[in-house]
C-alpha positions as CSV (number, residue, x, y, z in Angstrom):
1,M,-3.4,-14.3,14.5
2,A,-3.1,-11.3,16.4
3,P,0.5,-12.3,17.8
4,Y,1.6,-12.4,13.8
5,V,0.3,-9.1,13.3
6,A,1.9,-7.6,16.4
7,Q,5.2,-9.3,15.3
8,E,5.0,-7.3,12.0
9,L,4.2,-4.4,13.3
10,L,7.4,-4.6,15.2
11,A,9.2,-5.3,12.7
12,N,8.1,-3.9,10.0
13,G,5.9,-0.9,11.5
14,R,2.7,-2.1,9.1
15,F,1.2,-5.3,7.7
16,R,-0.7,-5.5,4.7
17,V,-2.8,-8.2,3.3
18,T,-5.5,-9.2,1.2
19,A,-9.0,-8.4,2.5
20,D,-11.1,-8.5,-0.8
21,T,-14.3,-9.5,1.5
22,P,-16.2,-8.2,4.3
23,D,-15.6,-11.2,6.5
24,K,-11.7,-10.9,5.9
25,V,-11.7,-7.0,6.5
26,E,-13.6,-7.9,9.9
27,L,-11.5,-10.6,11.1
28,F,-8.2,-8.8,10.5
29,Q,-9.4,-5.6,12.2
30,G,-10.3,-7.8,15.0
31,A,-6.3,-9.1,14.8
32,A,-5.3,-5.1,15.0
33,R,-7.5,-4.4,18.0
34,K,-5.6,-7.3,20.2
35,A,-2.5,-6.6,18.7
36,G,-2.5,-3.0,19.8
37,D,-3.8,-4.2,23.3
38,M,-1.0,-6.6,23.4
39,L,1.4,-4.1,22.4
40,Q,-0.1,-1.2,24.7
41,R,0.0,1.2,21.4
42,P,-2.6,2.4,19.3
43,V,-2.9,0.6,16.0
44,V,-5.1,1.5,13.0
45,S,-6.4,-0.1,9.8
46,Y,-7.1,1.1,6.5
47,A,-9.3,-1.3,4.2
48,N,-9.9,-0.4,0.4
49,G,-12.0,-3.2,-1.0
50,R,-8.9,-5.5,-2.1
51,D,-6.4,-4.7,0.6
52,I,-6.2,-4.2,4.4
53,V,-3.3,-2.0,6.1
54,I,-2.6,-2.3,9.6
55,A,-0.2,0.0,11.1
56,F,0.6,2.0,14.2
57,G,-1.3,5.1,14.8
58,E,-0.3,8.2,16.5
59,E,-0.1,8.4,20.2
60,E,-1.6,11.7,22.2
61,P,1.3,14.0,22.7
62,S,2.1,14.0,26.6
63,S,1.2,17.7,26.7
64,L,-2.7,16.6,25.9
65,T,-2.7,14.2,28.5
66,D,-1.1,15.9,31.6
67,R,-4.3,18.0,32.4
68,G,-2.9,18.6,35.6
69,A,0.6,20.5,34.3
70,A,0.9,24.2,34.5
71,S,1.0,25.9,30.8
72,P,3.6,27.6,30.4
73,H,2.1,31.0,29.9
74,E,0.8,31.1,33.4
């Protein structure tokens, strides 16, 4: 299932499916995590008790990850 979710994310930027039971939510959240690992990008999922939406999450700005870089104010 994760490859299909990854393909939909690349094609449409998000994936939406009915997930009206806790088991289905858990299943698709696991697929979302695996798709994120496959694509090496952050992926988030939002469930509302009826549907789940899986989309790309925001990546950290490079200025936050470059801790060794000098500040422009130094």
